Phi, psi and omega in degrees: 000128177295133181283155178302149182303326183294332179285308182293325177294325178295318178295316179299323178296322177297317177302313181297324180296316177298316180298317183298317179298317181289323178300321179294322176296317181298321182294337182276351180284134182290157181303326182292341180266350185285156183295132178282135182291145177242153177230119177218145180291131178292144177270131179243128182233000187255193182287340178215161182278148178244157184302137175258194182263151003279150174274165178302135178280099185215138177237119183265148170287140177291152006281358177096119180251127175297327180298338182262000181284133180294317174257108185289134175299146179267117187229351187282340179047063186297339180271356180275125179251123177288153180220025176076022183294339179237024185302129176082001182266163177236130182238139170255131180233114175277148188063032186276001184281336186205177174058223180299319181301317178296315181298321178293317180302318181295314181290324176300317178296320179296334178268005172103008181266146166277151190228139169242124179253136177247133185213170183280279180214020181276071190301317182296319177297319180296319178298316180296317180296317179299321179297319181290322178296314181294331176293339176277359176093014181242163178277149179216136172235150180233140184226126181263133178173179185254115183289352174289343184265110183297327179293320176299316181300317179297316181294317182297314179297318177298321178296318178297315180295319179298324184282315186261339179093345178196163176224133186237335185222135169240126172249109175275112188222344181297143181201160174236136180217133171209128184288162174209136181283336185217148174303329181292342179277350183270106174284162177297323179297317181292316178300320180295320179299314180294315181295315183293324179286310191276328182255305179299322179301317178294317179299312181298318182291317179297317180294323181289325185274337187306318181300341183262348185277143179240173178309132182098352180287165182220142170243131180233124180255142175270110174266216181188153172301333178294335176280344177269322187241346187078165176212124188297336180263355182233061186297310182286319180298314179300320179300315181293323181290325173297320177296321179297320178297316179294319177301319179300310183292320180293316181292327177300315178295322183292323186262353183302319179300339178270001180077023179250126181265145179227122180221171179224152171247134181243088181285155166275211180293130180230139182282092179224170179298338182304323188274317172296341176274001177246299185285157175290162179302323180294313185285329182294337179300332181252020181298126180095001185291341182274354177280160178294338178271354175057037177192159172279160172286155166266150184308326181290347175277346181257324190300327179300333178296326179289328174294312180305313184283339179277331188271121177294337176296327184264325194221037183295342182254017183238122173206149178078019179261157170243108186269111180277133174229086196245350183076011179229151183290129173076013179242000000 
């Protein structure tokens, strides 16, 4: 069930409030302390080239709309050919309105799955994603709400089951991120927001969907390279991603006797609304420069991994892994 606008707008306002406080801190930093720009040729290894640095200098208001990004993320994966690996299945994707979630929704549909996307209040992005899923010939429903709320998660999952008749895949992908230069800048309220969204949200969704899952079902969690290595500017976010990796492995062991697989994908920097809604316009221009490929990934470079881990045809003997896709050697 879609939550009332006043609830989702209140959560979005909280996101903006955290962002505003951090933006004011960033603005007070002198030019001499700001990150020096780097220039390196982007590494291209695929069928087509992806954008290199510098990226457009843009800072989005949270929660971040893909529709407002100057450089649109590439999510359609035109060289990817579906082969029915998810035919007849139903997938729920949180944070499915944009970024990695949108790219996964499109490929799931291309592989024959119907899709339900859960999002906060980015209505235009959700409409666009639903249009792309339906263009692949599959059904799509979208539900607006706050995954921190266990009752909303239960209602949303029940609504999906009532509409499609079954649920086979859960992709936990919704997240909140805002940088901080110091641990002292992290209030308890802010830490709680990140933890409740990124960890509790995954917990609530997994618990809500479990009664409907049968043998062969899959849960896929979005982790992060920050959960593998940490990030000095993302103290709370890194903490939640490390927790997600541990949750993935523990839940995989717990659900294996039921024939349900649980895995995670740990992306490095990816060009999605999450990051221009975090970094300053100046810093986002060099987003991804620390990877060995000297660029961020595009969502369509990450989404095939979610197909692989969802499809029993591809990964029936794989559970409890955290798959890193970081753009760097050995990570």
